[in-house]
N, C-alpha and C positions, 0 to 999 in steps of 0.2 A: 529362263526366258529365251524365246526364239528370236530370230532376226526381225528387224523392223524394216519398213520400206525405205528405199533410197530417197534422197531429197528430191530427185526428179519426179519419182512416182508420187511423192507426197504433194509436190506442187501441182502436178496434173490432177490429183484427186481434189485438192482444194479448189481448183478452177472448175472442175466438174460439179463439186458441191455448190459453188456459186451459181452455176447454170441451172441446177435442180431447184435451188432456192428462188431464182428468178422465174422459172416456170411455175412454181407454186404461187408466187405473187400474181402472175398473170391469171392463174386459175381463180384466185380470189376476185380479181377484177371481172372475169367472165361470170363468176357466180353472182356478183352484184348486178351486172347487166341482166342476167337471166331472171334473177329474183325481182328486179324492178319491172321487167316485162310481165312476169307472172302477176304482180300486184296490179299493174295497169289492166291486164286481161280480166282480173277478178272484179275490177271496178266497173267494167263494161262501158266505160266512157272513153278511154284512151287506147283503143284497139290498134290504131296505126302506130302509135308510140310504142306499144308493146311489141309490135313487129320489128320496129327499128332497134329496140333494145335487144331483142332476140338475135337479130343479125349481128349487132355489135358484140354480144356475148359469144356467139358462135365463131366470129372471126378471132377473138382473143383466145377462145378455147382451142381453135385449130392451131394457132401459133404456139400456145403453151404445150399442146400435145406433141407437136413436132420437136420442140426444145427438150421436152422430157424424154422422148424416144432417143434423141441424139445423145443426151447426157447419160441415160441408162446404158446405152451401148458403150460409151466411153468408160463408165464406171466398171462395167464388166471386164473390159479389156485391161484396165489398170489393175483390178483385183487379180485377174488371171496372171498377168505379168509378175505381180508380187508373189503369188503362191508358187508359180513355176520357177522362180529364181531361188527358192530355198533349197538347201541341201536335203535330199531325201532321207539321209541317215541322221541328220541333225534334229535339233528341237523344231517343233512346228512354228511356222512364222506367226507373228503377232501383229495384226493390223492395229493402228492407233484407235483410241476411243472415238476420235472425230469421224472415222470411217463408219462406225456404227450409227452415228448421228445422221450421216449422209444417207445411209441405207433407210433409216426411219423416215427421213424427209421424202425420199423417193417413194416409199410405200404409201405415205399419206397423199402425195401428189397423184400417184396412180389411182388410188381410191377416189380422189376428188374428180379425176378425169371421167371415170365411169359414172359417178353420181351426176356430174354436170351433163354428160352426153344423154343420160336418161331424162333429166329435167328438161333439157333443150328439146329433145324429141317429143316429150309430152306437151310442152308449150306450143311447139310448132303444130302438132296435131290439133290441139284445142283451138288455136287461131284459125286454122284451115276450116274446121267445123263451123266457126263463127263467120266464115266468109271473108276473112281479112286477107288482102293480098300480101304476100310475104316478101320482105325486102331481101335481096340477095346478100351474100357474104362478100361482096366486092369491095367493102371498105377496109380490107385488111392493111392497105398501105398506111392509112391514118393510124391504125392500131399499132403498127410497128414503130412509128416514130415516138409514140407515147411510151411504149415499153422500153425502147432503147435509151431514151433520155435519163431514165432512172437506173439503168443497168450498172453503171460504175459505182454509184452510191450504194446500191444494194450489195454489190460484190465486195466493196470495202467493209460494209457492215458484217457480212458473213465471214470474211477473213478475220476480222477482229474477234468475232464470236468464237470461231474455231480456235484461234490463237490462245484464248483464255483457257481452253480445256487442255491444250497441248502443254502449257506451261506448268500444269499441276502434276 
């Protein structure tokens, strides 16, 4: 078996995993807003509400996309530090199982970003064609306070989740 990450790298990766998890949860919120907007658009009765939901979904999507980009950059730096710290003549380094889970969550979140960007663009276009004035994405301050109030609880849940795999 090869070397494992230092406790410092392990802690940084856990924190990065928490940030990716938080971004994924924000993406789920964005998806709910966009989906609700789509349903309102399809009903042909609540077009202005559809526009508001689209704006809210896009604001959350924008915040989640930024968080995910920052977390991905951090994850890459941590992984590089770990791999570069190994003895080139020794056994190859072995990242913990939890790092693979973080990679998987990052891939799922990246896919969801692309999917939601496409859905958002489609709904925006459909609303424009229907003659609905589109609400701007200026409500991102409201979104930030909602996301941040849950952040500590979500982070604790992820740390507990990751800890169960490290103890096995």
